[in-house]
C-alpha positions as CSV (number, residue, x, y, z in Angstrom):
1,M,39.5,160.5,86.3
2,T,43.2,159.7,86.4
3,E,44.5,156.6,85.0
4,P,46.4,154.2,87.2
5,A,50.1,154.4,86.8
6,T,51.9,152.0,84.6
7,I,54.5,150.1,86.5
8,N,57.5,149.0,84.5
9,T,58.1,145.8,86.4
10,Q,61.1,144.8,84.2
11,M,62.9,148.1,85.0
12,I,62.2,147.6,88.8
13,D,63.6,144.0,88.5
14,T,66.7,145.1,86.6
15,L,67.2,148.0,89.1
16,T,66.8,145.6,92.0
17,Q,69.5,143.2,90.6
18,I,71.9,146.2,90.1
19,I,71.4,147.3,93.7
20,L,71.9,143.9,95.0
21,A,75.1,143.6,93.1
22,L,76.4,146.7,94.6
23,T,79.2,146.5,97.3
24,E,78.2,147.9,100.8
25,E,80.2,151.0,100.1
26,E,78.5,151.5,96.8
27,R,75.1,151.1,98.4
28,D,75.9,153.7,101.1
29,I,76.9,156.1,98.3
30,L,73.7,155.4,96.5
31,I,71.6,155.9,99.6
32,H,73.4,159.1,100.3
33,K,72.7,160.4,96.8
34,L,69.1,159.4,97.0
35,L,68.6,161.1,100.4
36,T,70.4,164.3,99.3
37,P,70.1,164.5,95.6
38,N,70.3,168.4,95.2
39,Q,72.8,169.0,97.9
40,V,76.5,169.7,96.6
41,S,79.3,169.1,99.1
42,D,81.5,171.9,100.0
43,N,84.5,170.2,98.2
44,E,82.3,170.0,95.0
45,N,81.6,173.8,95.3
46,T,85.3,174.4,96.0
47,D,86.3,172.3,93.0
48,R,83.8,174.1,90.6
49,E,85.1,177.6,91.8
50,T,88.7,176.6,91.4
51,L,87.9,175.2,87.9
52,K,86.1,178.3,86.9
53,Q,89.0,180.5,88.0
54,E,91.5,178.2,86.1
55,I,89.3,178.5,83.0
56,A,89.2,182.2,83.2
57,I,93.0,182.4,83.7
58,G,93.4,180.1,80.6
59,V,91.1,182.4,78.5
60,Q,92.8,185.4,79.4
61,Q,96.2,183.8,78.6
62,L,94.8,182.8,75.2
63,Q,93.6,186.4,74.5
64,T,97.0,187.9,75.5
65,G,99.0,185.4,73.6
66,Q,100.5,183.7,76.6
67,Y,100.7,180.2,75.1
68,T,103.0,177.8,73.1
69,E,102.0,176.3,70.0
70,Y,103.3,172.7,69.3
71,D,103.8,170.9,66.0
72,D,104.7,167.3,65.1
73,T,108.4,167.9,65.9
74,S,107.9,169.6,69.4
75,L,104.8,167.7,70.6
76,P,106.9,164.4,71.5
77,N,109.0,166.5,73.7
78,L,106.1,168.1,75.5
79,L,104.7,164.5,76.0
80,L,107.9,163.2,77.5
81,T,108.1,166.3,79.8
82,I,104.4,165.8,81.1
83,K,105.2,162.0,81.6
84,Q,108.4,162.8,83.7
85,R,106.5,165.3,85.8
86,G,103.8,162.7,86.4
87,Q,106.1,160.2,87.4
88,Q,108.0,162.6,89.7
89,R,104.7,163.4,91.4
90,L,103.9,159.8,91.9
91,E,107.3,159.3,93.4
92,Q,106.7,162.1,95.8
93,E,103.5,160.7,97.1
């Protein structure tokens, strides 16, 4: 004979409170995720493939010495350059 399943009512109450606190948009996303848990969108597949390709390129660059090493004196310059590029991208959008 199988034993009856134990129901964790405290967990159910907590989940209910969380769900009720969600916005309508968040609930829609949750429902979509619950109905299609194993489906991955085409965008996610594309993003993964792009990321895999970029990682492979990075590994190859490391192996062939195509990288720049930074130290305490050159790192602040790099960070400033990255910040400036980011600000330029934001201004372009």
